[in-house]
N, C-alpha and C positions, 0 to 999 in steps of 0.2 A: 502496498503501501504506500511505505513510507517514497520509493521509488517512481509508482505510477504519479505521485502528487510529485514529487519534484523535477520529476518534466517533463508533465506537465504546467507550471510552472515556468517551465525554463521556454516552453512553447508562447506560453501567453508577455511576457515577457518582451522576446523578441520581438511578439506581431509589439505587442503597446510600443516599440522605439521605433519599427518603421511605419505602421501607420502614423504619428506624430512627427516623422521624420518628414513622413511625404504626402501632410496638407500645408496648404499657403496661410502665410500669416494675415490677418485683420485689413489690414490697407497695401498689400500686395504690390510696392512698386510706384509711381508713378500715378499710375491712378487710384489707386490712397486718398491722395493725398488733392487732386483733379475733385476728385467726384462729388466729393463732402457728404451735402447731406442727401444726394441724390442712390446715397450705397441701399438710403431706407427702404426707397423705393423702388430700387430694384435689385438688392438685396435677397430677396423669397424667390429667386430665384436658382438663385448658386445652390441651395439646399436641394434641390431637385436635383441635382446628379452627381457628379465626382466629390463635389465633396460636402455633398450631406451621406452619404456613405461613407466617408471615412471619418462625416466626427462621431456616426454611433457602434464603428466598428471600434475607434477608441474609450468609449464604453463600454461598451461586451470588455475586453480587456482590460480595460482601466478595475471592474466589479470583479473576470474572473481571476487578475490580478493578486483581487484585496482579502476573496472567498479564498484561495486555493490559500494563501498566507496564512492566512486561519489555523486553517484543519492542520497546516502541515507547526506550527508555533502547536496545537491543541495536542498535537502525536504523539512532541517530540516531547 
């Protein structure tokens, strides 16, 4: 059980790192400085694409990381 949880923790850790690095910043590049208030108007379109998927994956990997870490701490 311990080896299985450590393997899952490793997968969740690598997945979390990769997903966070793939995300773009909130004001990526010059377009964030120029658009200003227009980002609120067009910001909802962005959530439907790859950024929305990466955001959901970040939450999933983060929760999995926390749960597996607590389980390992309880077992050990």
